[in-house]
C-alpha positions in Angstrom: -8.7 46.3 -28.3 -10.7 44.4 -26.1 -13.4 45.9 -24.5 -14.6 42.9 -22.0 -13.3 41.8 -19.2 -14.0 38.7 -17.3 -15.9 39.2 -14.2 -16.5 36.4 -11.4 -20.3 35.3 -10.5 -20.0 36.7 -7.2 -19.1 40.2 -8.5 -22.1 39.6 -11.2 -24.4 38.6 -7.8 -23.2 41.8 -6.1 -23.9 43.9 -8.6 -27.0 42.4 -9.9 -28.1 42.6 -6.1 -27.3 46.0 -5.7 -28.9 47.1 -9.1 -32.1 45.3 -8.2 -32.1 47.1 -4.8 -32.5 50.4 -6.4 -34.9 49.9 -8.8 -37.2 48.5 -6.3 -36.6 51.6 -4.4 -37.1 53.5 -7.0 -40.8 51.8 -8.0 -44.0 53.0 -6.1 -45.0 52.0 -2.8 -48.0 50.3 -4.6 -45.5 48.1 -6.8 -46.7 50.2 -9.7 -44.3 49.5 -12.8 -42.7 52.6 -13.5 -43.8 54.1 -17.5 -41.3 53.5 -20.1 -39.1 56.7 -20.4 -38.7 57.6 -24.0 -34.8 57.2 -24.6 -34.0 55.7 -21.0 -31.2 53.1 -20.9 -33.5 50.7 -19.1 -36.8 49.0 -20.2 -40.0 48.8 -17.8 -39.3 46.8 -14.6 -41.4 44.1 -13.5 -42.2 43.9 -10.1 -42.0 40.6 -8.6 -45.8 39.2 -7.4 -47.4 41.9 -9.3 -50.3 41.6 -12.0 -48.7 41.2 -15.0 -45.1 40.3 -13.4 -43.5 37.3 -12.2 -44.4 34.8 -10.0 -43.3 35.6 -6.6 -40.4 33.8 -5.3 -39.7 33.2 -1.9 -37.0 34.5 0.5 -34.2 37.2 -0.8 -34.2 35.6 -4.3 -37.6 37.4 -5.2 -35.7 41.1 -5.3 -33.1 39.1 -8.1 -35.6 39.6 -11.1 -33.9 37.7 -14.7 -35.7 40.6 -16.4 -33.3 43.4 -14.5 -30.1 41.1 -14.8 -31.0 41.3 -18.3 -31.1 44.9 -18.6 -27.7 45.2 -16.9 -26.4 42.7 -18.9 -27.5 44.9 -22.4 -26.1 48.2 -20.5 -22.8 46.8 -20.6 -23.1 46.0 -24.3 -24.3 49.1 -25.5 -22.0 50.9 -23.6 -19.2 49.0 -24.8 -19.8 49.2 -28.1 -20.7 52.4 -28.5 -16.6 53.1 -27.6 -16.0 50.4 -30.1 -18.5 52.5 -32.9 -16.8 55.8 -31.8 -13.1 54.7 -31.7 -13.2 52.4 -35.0 -15.9 53.9 -37.1 -16.7 57.7 -36.3 -13.1 58.0 -35.2 -11.7 57.6 -39.0 -14.4 59.6 -40.4 -13.8 62.8 -37.9 -10.2 62.3 -38.6 -10.6 62.5 -42.8 -12.9 65.8 -42.2 -10.9 67.5 -40.2 -7.9 66.5 -42.5 -9.1 67.2 -45.5 -11.5 70.4 -44.6 -11.5 73.6 -42.9 -14.8 74.3 -41.6 -15.5 74.3 -37.9 -16.8 71.2 -36.6 -19.3 70.8 -34.1 -20.0 67.5 -32.2 -23.2 66.7 -30.1 -23.8 63.3 -28.4 -26.7 62.2 -26.3 -26.6 59.3 -24.0 -24.1 56.6 -25.5 -24.1 59.0 -28.3 -21.6 61.2 -25.9 -19.3 58.3 -25.7 -19.0 57.4 -29.4 -18.2 61.1 -30.4 -15.5 61.2 -27.0 -14.4 58.0 -28.1 -14.2 59.4 -32.0 -12.1 62.4 -30.5 -9.7 60.7 -28.5 -8.9 57.9 -30.9 -5.1 58.0 -31.8 -2.3 59.7 -30.3 -2.7 63.2 -32.8 -5.4 64.4 -34.7 -5.3 66.9 -38.2 -6.8 70.0 -35.8 -9.6 70.7 -33.2 -12.9 70.8 -33.6 -14.8 73.6 -32.6 -17.0 72.6 -30.0 -18.5 69.6 -27.9 -21.9 69.5 -26.4 -22.9 66.3 -24.1 -26.6 65.5 -23.4 -27.0 63.4 -20.4 -23.9 61.6 -21.1 -23.8 58.1 -20.2 -20.3 57.8 -19.2 -17.9 58.1 -16.1 -18.2 61.4 -14.0 -14.2 60.9 -14.0 -13.5 60.5 -17.5 -11.7 64.2 -17.8 -9.9 64.2 -14.6 -6.6 64.7 -14.1 -6.6 62.0 -12.2 -8.6 58.9 -10.6 -8.8 58.8 -6.9 -6.5 55.9 -6.0 -5.2 55.1 -9.6 -2.3 57.3 -10.4 -3.8 57.7 -14.0 -5.9 60.4 -16.1 -9.4 59.9 -17.0 -9.5 58.2 -20.2 -11.3 60.8 -21.9 -9.0 63.8 -20.7 -7.2 64.6 -24.1 -10.9 65.5 -25.2 -10.4 68.9 -23.2 -7.3 69.8 -25.8 -9.1 68.7 -28.9 -11.8 71.3 -28.8 -11.2 75.1 -29.1 -14.3 76.1 -26.9 -15.2 74.5 -23.3 -17.3 71.4 -23.5 -20.5 71.9 -22.4 -22.1 69.2 -20.4 -25.5 68.6 -18.8 -26.3 66.9 -16.0 -29.7 66.2 -14.1 -30.9 64.9 -10.7 -34.3 63.9 -12.6 -32.2 61.5 -15.2 -33.6 58.5 -13.3 -31.1 56.0 -15.0 -28.3 58.5 -14.8 -28.7 59.9 -11.4 -29.9 56.5 -9.4 -29.0 53.4 -11.6 -25.8 53.9 -13.3 -23.6 53.6 -10.4 -25.4 50.4 -9.7 -24.9 48.5 -12.7 -22.0 50.1 -14.4 -19.1 49.1 -11.6 -16.2 47.3 -13.6 -13.6 48.3 -13.5 -12.6 49.7 -16.7 -15.9 51.8 -16.7 -14.7 53.7 -13.5 -11.5 54.9 -15.7 -13.0 54.9 -18.9 -9.6 54.3 -20.3 -10.8 52.1 -23.4 -12.1 54.5 -25.8 -14.3 52.6 -26.6 -24.4 63.5 -1.0 -26.4 67.1 -1.2 -25.9 66.4 -5.3 -22.1 64.7 -4.9 -21.4 61.5 -6.6 -22.2 58.4 -4.4 -19.5 56.5 -5.7 -16.0 56.6 -8.5 -19.1 54.5 -10.8 -21.2 57.7 -10.8 -22.4 59.0 -14.3 -21.3 62.3 -15.8 -25.1 62.9 -17.0 -25.9 62.0 -13.6 -23.9 64.3 -11.7 -21.5 66.7 -13.6 -18.2 66.1 -14.5 -15.2 66.4 -11.1 -11.4 66.3 -10.9 -10.6 68.3 -14.0 -10.9 71.7 -12.7 -14.7 72.0 -13.8 -17.1 74.4 -13.4 -20.5 73.5 -12.4 -23.5 76.4 -13.5 -27.0 76.0 -13.3 -28.2 75.7 -17.4 -28.8 79.4 -18.8 -32.0 80.2 -20.3 -32.3 81.4 -24.1 -30.4 84.6 -24.4 -28.2 84.2 -21.8 -24.4 83.9 -23.0 -22.2 81.2 -22.0 -18.8 82.4 -20.8 -16.7 80.3 -23.8 -13.6 82.0 -22.6 -13.5 80.6 -19.4 -10.5 79.1 -18.3 -12.1 76.0 -17.7 -12.1 73.3 -20.7 -15.3 72.4 -19.3 -18.6 73.3 -18.0 -21.3 71.3 -16.6 -25.0 72.3 -16.8 -27.3 71.9 -13.9 -29.8 70.7 -15.8 -32.5 69.5 -13.1 -34.8 72.5 -13.6 -36.0 71.6 -17.4 -34.3 68.2 -17.9 -37.3 65.5 -16.2 -35.9 62.4 -17.2 -32.8 61.2 -19.5 -34.7 61.5 -22.9 -36.0 64.6 -22.0 -33.5 66.6 -24.1 -35.5 68.8 -26.3 -35.9 72.0 -24.7 -35.2 75.6 -25.6 -32.6 75.6 -22.9 -30.3 72.5 -24.1 -30.7 74.0 -27.9 -29.6 77.6 -26.8 -26.5 76.0 -25.4 -25.8 74.4 -28.7 -26.4 77.5 -30.5 -24.4 79.4 -28.1 -21.6 77.1 -29.2 -22.2 77.0 -32.8 -23.3 80.8 -33.1 -20.5 83.4 -35.5 -18.4 84.7 -33.0 -17.4 88.3 -33.1 
């Protein structure tokens, strides 16, 4: 299975410029370097012409920092690798577990780890039996990956079959405070394959078809979007919807900020024995 697609120099420059502008807009007015956020997709941005940064360059090119270009390429590579590891690695292990045991299987992932478990679950035309539950924490995949039809394509999202391979509704968190997924993902991941997620490996509305699931929640799949619940407040896991988007903006303050009472309560509510 091929994960890499050629991209023209013009396309790369256009994406680089858009991503660099987003990074520039996110920096502070004084030009301070944003602190490294544990677990975020990207490293710190080095502002051109500032103390400790790279030398200032004249004109429009001053925005095209090599550091941001390299980080953008790293994002692509990590995303493609997550799909490959999921489909060709974890996918085979998961199939064996489902085939040779009768225990409940609960799948949990964070960031690109969500792509790993989704790729594993969706590998192959059939699976021995369904997983019991799936919790996606700030998933770094396209928000249309479960869609019945990706707009303008005539095709379903590449992970749509996951909805039929999990017994309970999939729970997926998203947060406006997840800067890499809410502000940057749709700038950097503008390859056609990122839009469709077909390879297994405005007022809160997604800004483009390329927006992240962890930044804006699932769309196009009869989804239910609700605020993440506090501990003790049970989720309706008998709901008709096969996926529930949990708006975690109130508690998830960054991409790696997932160790919260509310997130672990969501996991507990999925795995606890049901009456």
